[in-house]
Short mmCIF file of the C-alpha atoms (twelve columns), coordinates in Angstrom:
data_MODEL
# 
_entry.id   MODEL 
# 
loop_
_atom_site.group_PDB 
_atom_site.id 
_atom_site.type_symbol 
_atom_site.label_atom_id 
_atom_site.label_alt_id 
_atom_site.label_comp_id 
_atom_site.label_asym_id 
_atom_site.label_seq_id 
_atom_site.Cartn_x 
_atom_site.Cartn_y 
_atom_site.Cartn_z 
_atom_site.pdbx_PDB_model_num 
ATOM 1   C CA . UNK A 1   -0.047  0.114  -0.030 1 
ATOM 2   C CA . UNK A 2   1.269   3.432  -0.873 1 
ATOM 3   C CA . UNK A 3   2.309   5.680  1.915  1 
ATOM 4   C CA . UNK A 4   -0.089  8.628  2.446  1 
ATOM 5   C CA . UNK A 5   1.011   12.233 2.881  1 
ATOM 6   C CA . UNK A 6   -0.071  14.973 5.326  1 
ATOM 7   C CA . UNK A 7   0.944   18.520 4.570  1 
ATOM 8   C CA . UNK A 8   0.800   20.425 7.806  1 
ATOM 9   C CA . UNK A 9   0.804   24.134 8.616  1 
ATOM 10  C CA . UNK A 10  -1.777  25.134 6.003  1 
ATOM 11  C CA . UNK A 11  -2.410  28.895 6.077  1 
ATOM 12  C CA . UNK A 12  -3.844  29.761 2.657  1 
ATOM 13  C CA . UNK A 13  -6.416  28.365 0.224  1 
ATOM 14  C CA . UNK A 14  -3.887  28.285 -2.533 1 
ATOM 15  C CA . UNK A 15  -1.570  26.010 -0.568 1 
ATOM 16  C CA . UNK A 16  -4.451  23.751 0.342  1 
ATOM 17  C CA . UNK A 17  -5.677  23.426 -3.224 1 
ATOM 18  C CA . UNK A 18  -2.163  22.799 -4.528 1 
ATOM 19  C CA . UNK A 19  -1.661  20.023 -1.958 1 
ATOM 20  C CA . UNK A 20  -4.941  18.417 -2.932 1 
ATOM 21  C CA . UNK A 21  -4.068  18.694 -6.589 1 
ATOM 22  C CA . UNK A 22  -0.820  16.910 -6.292 1 
ATOM 23  C CA . UNK A 23  -2.199  14.092 -4.198 1 
ATOM 24  C CA . UNK A 24  -2.033  14.924 -0.453 1 
ATOM 25  C CA . UNK A 25  -4.261  12.838 1.775  1 
ATOM 26  C CA . UNK A 26  -4.394  14.938 4.848  1 
ATOM 27  C CA . UNK A 27  -4.212  18.809 5.405  1 
ATOM 28  C CA . UNK A 28  -3.113  19.960 8.905  1 
ATOM 29  C CA . UNK A 29  -4.175  23.303 10.482 1 
ATOM 30  C CA . UNK A 30  -2.178  24.332 13.469 1 
ATOM 31  C CA . UNK A 31  -4.095  25.775 16.291 1 
ATOM 32  C CA . UNK A 32  -1.211  25.992 18.788 1 
ATOM 33  C CA . UNK A 33  -0.754  29.765 19.443 1 
ATOM 34  C CA . UNK A 34  2.972   29.474 20.062 1 
ATOM 35  C CA . UNK A 35  3.585   27.927 16.647 1 
ATOM 36  C CA . UNK A 36  5.027   29.849 13.639 1 
ATOM 37  C CA . UNK A 37  2.392   28.029 11.614 1 
ATOM 38  C CA . UNK A 38  -0.530  29.083 13.815 1 
ATOM 39  C CA . UNK A 39  -3.820  29.785 11.991 1 
ATOM 40  C CA . UNK A 40  -6.959  31.144 13.492 1 
ATOM 41  C CA . UNK A 41  -9.979  28.792 13.442 1 
ATOM 42  C CA . UNK A 42  -11.954 31.494 11.472 1 
ATOM 43  C CA . UNK A 43  -9.253  31.476 8.786  1 
ATOM 44  C CA . UNK A 44  -9.157  27.750 8.770  1 
ATOM 45  C CA . UNK A 45  -12.942 27.559 8.369  1 
ATOM 46  C CA . UNK A 46  -12.623 29.899 5.315  1 
ATOM 47  C CA . UNK A 47  -9.955  27.697 3.781  1 
ATOM 48  C CA . UNK A 48  -11.700 24.434 4.487  1 
ATOM 49  C CA . UNK A 49  -15.020 25.896 3.053  1 
ATOM 50  C CA . UNK A 50  -13.181 26.520 -0.280 1 
ATOM 51  C CA . UNK A 51  -12.055 22.926 -0.730 1 
ATOM 52  C CA . UNK A 52  -14.089 20.870 -3.140 1 
ATOM 53  C CA . UNK A 53  -12.214 17.473 -3.202 1 
ATOM 54  C CA . UNK A 54  -12.419 14.792 -0.634 1 
ATOM 55  C CA . UNK A 55  -9.401  15.169 1.825  1 
ATOM 56  C CA . UNK A 56  -8.973  14.542 5.545  1 
ATOM 57  C CA . UNK A 57  -8.765  17.806 7.587  1 
ATOM 58  C CA . UNK A 58  -6.679  17.692 10.715 1 
ATOM 59  C CA . UNK A 59  -6.648  20.225 13.580 1 
ATOM 60  C CA . UNK A 60  -3.523  20.392 15.648 1 
ATOM 61  C CA . UNK A 61  -3.893  21.057 19.410 1 
ATOM 62  C CA . UNK A 62  -1.608  21.203 22.297 1 
ATOM 63  C CA . UNK A 63  -2.711  20.706 25.917 1 
ATOM 64  C CA . UNK A 64  -6.115  22.109 25.046 1 
ATOM 65  C CA . UNK A 65  -9.219  21.073 27.080 1 
ATOM 66  C CA . UNK A 66  -11.579 18.318 25.811 1 
ATOM 67  C CA . UNK A 67  -14.413 20.857 25.623 1 
ATOM 68  C CA . UNK A 68  -12.609 23.283 23.527 1 
ATOM 69  C CA . UNK A 69  -11.412 20.505 21.131 1 
ATOM 70  C CA . UNK A 70  -14.963 19.219 20.860 1 
ATOM 71  C CA . UNK A 71  -16.216 22.748 19.927 1 
ATOM 72  C CA . UNK A 72  -13.429 22.971 17.303 1 
ATOM 73  C CA . UNK A 73  -14.474 19.637 15.835 1 
ATOM 74  C CA . UNK A 74  -18.050 20.834 15.505 1 
ATOM 75  C CA . UNK A 75  -17.178 24.335 14.232 1 
ATOM 76  C CA . UNK A 76  -14.680 23.142 11.574 1 
ATOM 77  C CA . UNK A 77  -16.065 19.659 10.782 1 
ATOM 78  C CA . UNK A 78  -12.677 18.201 11.485 1 
ATOM 79  C CA . UNK A 79  -12.011 14.664 10.292 1 
ATOM 80  C CA . UNK A 80  -9.059  14.196 12.807 1 
ATOM 81  C CA . UNK A 81  -7.568  15.944 15.792 1 
ATOM 82  C CA . UNK A 82  -3.852  15.745 16.444 1 
ATOM 83  C CA . UNK A 83  -2.887  15.953 20.131 1 
ATOM 84  C CA . UNK A 84  0.484   17.494 20.317 1 
ATOM 85  C CA . UNK A 85  1.041   17.937 24.065 1 
ATOM 86  C CA . UNK A 86  0.857   15.982 27.320 1 
ATOM 87  C CA . UNK A 87  -2.644  14.693 26.741 1 
ATOM 88  C CA . UNK A 88  -3.578  11.556 28.784 1 
ATOM 89  C CA . UNK A 89  -5.195  8.441  27.424 1 
ATOM 90  C CA . UNK A 90  -8.453  9.912  28.784 1 
ATOM 91  C CA . UNK A 91  -8.587  11.994 25.601 1 
ATOM 92  C CA . UNK A 92  -9.482  8.808  23.783 1 
ATOM 93  C CA . UNK A 93  -13.110 9.969  24.345 1 
ATOM 94  C CA . UNK A 94  -12.657 12.240 21.457 1 
ATOM 95  C CA . UNK A 95  -12.828 9.248  19.060 1 
ATOM 96  C CA . UNK A 96  -16.644 9.654  19.387 1 
ATOM 97  C CA . UNK A 97  -16.401 12.914 17.467 1 
ATOM 98  C CA . UNK A 98  -13.432 12.511 15.079 1 
ATOM 99  C CA . UNK A 99  -10.356 10.485 14.428 1 
ATOM 100 C CA . UNK A 100 -7.552  11.056 16.920 1 
ATOM 101 C CA . UNK A 101 -3.763  11.227 16.291 1 
ATOM 102 C CA . UNK A 102 -1.618  11.157 19.385 1 
ATOM 103 C CA . UNK A 103 1.861   12.604 19.021 1 
ATOM 104 C CA . UNK A 104 4.939   11.128 20.669 1 
ATOM 105 C CA . UNK A 105 8.108   13.318 20.686 1 
ATOM 106 C CA . UNK A 106 11.068  11.019 20.689 1 
ATOM 107 C CA . UNK A 107 14.925  11.155 20.729 1 
ATOM 108 C CA . UNK A 108 16.609  10.122 17.574 1 
ATOM 109 C CA . UNK A 109 17.775  6.883  19.390 1 
ATOM 110 C CA . UNK A 110 14.507  6.170  21.257 1 
ATOM 111 C CA . UNK A 111 13.942  2.825  22.854 1 
ATOM 112 C CA . UNK A 112 11.367  0.850  20.834 1 
ATOM 113 C CA . UNK A 113 10.094  -1.329 23.676 1 
ATOM 114 C CA . UNK A 114 9.343   1.370  26.100 1 
ATOM 115 C CA . UNK A 115 7.719   3.518  23.429 1 
ATOM 116 C CA . UNK A 116 5.453   0.625  22.404 1 
ATOM 117 C CA . UNK A 117 4.498   0.193  26.024 1 
ATOM 118 C CA . UNK A 118 3.437   3.823  26.353 1 
ATOM 119 C CA . UNK A 119 1.472   3.627  23.003 1 
ATOM 120 C CA . UNK A 120 -0.496  0.651  24.282 1 
ATOM 121 C CA . UNK A 121 -2.173  2.959  26.858 1 
ATOM 122 C CA . UNK A 122 -3.901  4.887  24.091 1 
ATOM 123 C CA . UNK A 123 -6.857  3.900  21.885 1 
ATOM 124 C CA . UNK A 124 -6.408  6.159  18.961 1 
ATOM 125 C CA . UNK A 125 -6.413  6.014  15.103 1 
ATOM 126 C CA . UNK A 126 -2.745  6.964  14.550 1 
ATOM 127 C CA . UNK A 127 0.405   7.781  16.511 1 
ATOM 128 C CA . UNK A 128 2.568   10.561 15.074 1 
ATOM 129 C CA . UNK A 129 6.204   10.254 15.936 1 
ATOM 130 C CA . UNK A 130 8.471   13.357 15.825 1 
ATOM 131 C CA . UNK A 131 11.657  14.674 17.207 1 
ATOM 132 C CA . UNK A 132 11.778  16.083 20.718 1 
ATOM 133 C CA . UNK A 133 12.543  19.593 19.448 1 
ATOM 134 C CA . UNK A 134 10.435  20.081 16.280 1 
ATOM 135 C CA . UNK A 135 12.559  21.619 13.406 1 
ATOM 136 C CA . UNK A 136 15.791  20.874 14.983 1 
ATOM 137 C CA . UNK A 137 18.222  17.910 15.029 1 
ATOM 138 C CA . UNK A 138 18.440  14.675 13.081 1 
ATOM 139 C CA . UNK A 139 15.221  12.765 11.874 1 
ATOM 140 C CA . UNK A 140 14.320  9.752  13.822 1 
ATOM 141 C CA . UNK A 141 16.154  6.613  12.898 1 
ATOM 142 C CA . UNK A 142 13.840  4.999  10.218 1 
ATOM 143 C CA . UNK A 143 15.066  1.456  11.341 1 
ATOM 144 C CA . UNK A 144 13.766  2.171  14.887 1 
ATOM 145 C CA . UNK A 145 10.584  3.589  13.496 1 
ATOM 146 C CA . UNK A 146 10.050  0.376  11.559 1 
ATOM 147 C CA . UNK A 147 9.984   -1.285 15.006 1 
ATOM 148 C CA . UNK A 148 6.920   0.789  15.693 1 
ATOM 149 C CA . UNK A 149 5.172   0.605  12.239 1 
ATOM 150 C CA . UNK A 150 4.920   -3.211 12.569 1 
ATOM 151 C CA . UNK A 151 2.764   -2.755 15.713 1 
ATOM 152 C CA . UNK A 152 0.799   0.473  15.244 1 
ATOM 153 C CA . UNK A 153 -0.447  2.810  12.464 1 
ATOM 154 C CA . UNK A 154 2.298   5.399  12.527 1 
ATOM 155 C CA . UNK A 155 2.577   8.872  11.032 1 
ATOM 156 C CA . UNK A 156 6.219   9.812  10.728 1 
ATOM 157 C CA . UNK A 157 7.193   13.521 10.976 1 
ATOM 158 C CA . UNK A 158 10.386  15.455 11.634 1 
ATOM 159 C CA . UNK A 159 13.162  16.310 9.279  1 
ATOM 160 C CA . UNK A 160 11.635  14.926 6.209  1 
ATOM 161 C CA . UNK A 161 12.330  16.619 2.876  1 
ATOM 162 C CA . UNK A 162 12.163  15.989 -0.842 1 
ATOM 163 C CA . UNK A 163 15.740  14.705 -0.633 1 
ATOM 164 C CA . UNK A 164 15.204  12.003 2.104  1 
ATOM 165 C CA . UNK A 165 11.465  10.986 1.997  1 
ATOM 166 C CA . UNK A 166 11.728  8.191  -0.539 1 
ATOM 167 C CA . UNK A 167 14.400  6.386  1.404  1 
ATOM 168 C CA . UNK A 168 12.848  6.970  4.733  1 
ATOM 169 C CA . UNK A 169 9.495   5.637  3.503  1 
ATOM 170 C CA . UNK A 170 11.162  2.561  2.080  1 
ATOM 171 C CA . UNK A 171 12.946  1.770  5.364  1 
ATOM 172 C CA . UNK A 172 10.484  2.888  8.017  1 
ATOM 173 C CA . UNK A 173 7.180   1.831  6.248  1 
ATOM 174 C CA . UNK A 174 4.875   4.420  8.013  1 
ATOM 175 C CA . UNK A 175 1.226   4.667  7.116  1 
ATOM 176 C CA . UNK A 176 1.555   8.365  6.585  1 
ATOM 177 C CA . UNK A 177 4.489   10.879 6.299  1 
ATOM 178 C CA . UNK A 178 3.895   14.427 7.727  1 
ATOM 179 C CA . UNK A 179 5.800   17.526 6.596  1 
ATOM 180 C CA . UNK A 180 5.794   21.265 7.393  1 
ATOM 181 C CA . UNK A 181 9.216   22.964 7.282  1 
ATOM 182 C CA . UNK A 182 10.503  20.489 4.743  1 
ATOM 183 C CA . UNK A 183 8.204   21.941 1.998  1 
ATOM 184 C CA . UNK A 184 8.925   25.589 3.000  1 
ATOM 185 C CA . UNK A 185 11.263  28.250 1.611  1 
ATOM 186 C CA . UNK A 186 12.037  31.134 3.808  1 
ATOM 187 C CA . UNK A 187 9.219   30.226 6.108  1 
ATOM 188 C CA . UNK A 188 6.515   30.108 3.364  1 
ATOM 189 C CA . UNK A 189 5.178   26.873 1.873  1 
ATOM 190 C CA . UNK A 190 6.594   26.177 -1.480 1 
ATOM 191 C CA . UNK A 191 4.439   24.734 -4.267 1 
ATOM 192 C CA . UNK A 192 7.349   23.000 -6.043 1 
ATOM 193 C CA . UNK A 193 8.497   21.364 -2.861 1 
ATOM 194 C CA . UNK A 194 5.020   20.219 -2.040 1 
ATOM 195 C CA . UNK A 195 4.544   18.589 -5.504 1 
ATOM 196 C CA . UNK A 196 7.965   16.951 -5.343 1 
ATOM 197 C CA . UNK A 197 7.546   15.693 -1.801 1 
ATOM 198 C CA . UNK A 198 4.227   14.013 -2.478 1 
ATOM 199 C CA . UNK A 199 5.581   12.499 -5.636 1 
ATOM 200 C CA . UNK A 200 8.587   11.007 -3.982 1 
ATOM 201 C CA . UNK A 201 6.625   9.855  -0.859 1 
ATOM 202 C CA . UNK A 202 3.818   8.194  -2.909 1 
ATOM 203 C CA . UNK A 203 4.750   7.392  -6.435 1 
ATOM 204 C CA . UNK A 204 8.474   6.931  -6.907 1 
# 
């Protein structure tokens, strides 16, 4: 099965439409105020309302209350919520309202066994694995990630670019790859990089 692609940090309708055109499967909207890729929910609603092709819309939250996330799911008609903070397994209740992605921030040389034990506590649709400090450092070891993908549906993020995504997908075998900074130029999403990233992740 081909790896799916999530383009995260969507802030304009043009970028969203471009990602869809080239074959993205998920669009991520970042609702974490401290993030450089933060977008207001009003702006996100405007963008989502302008999309005409079937695609999964993901809202990214960090340590937000269950009630606020539920309101956002309803307001934006989110397909998935991505929990990017210290959310407990209790947040599993959100699966009644949308798909749930739980993020695990890991060291490059993370321990596979202990990570799997932590994941077993959650009942979610996907686990997203990323570096401890997003945007900094080496990507996660794809061989170690393979030790997770054989047990759980994994979205792999962190340090992926058009140059390395093909090899990483081949080794790690994630269900989905997630990219933000890897398809940006000077902090802005780059249409050419988005097209090439999706092509190399899915079709090469």
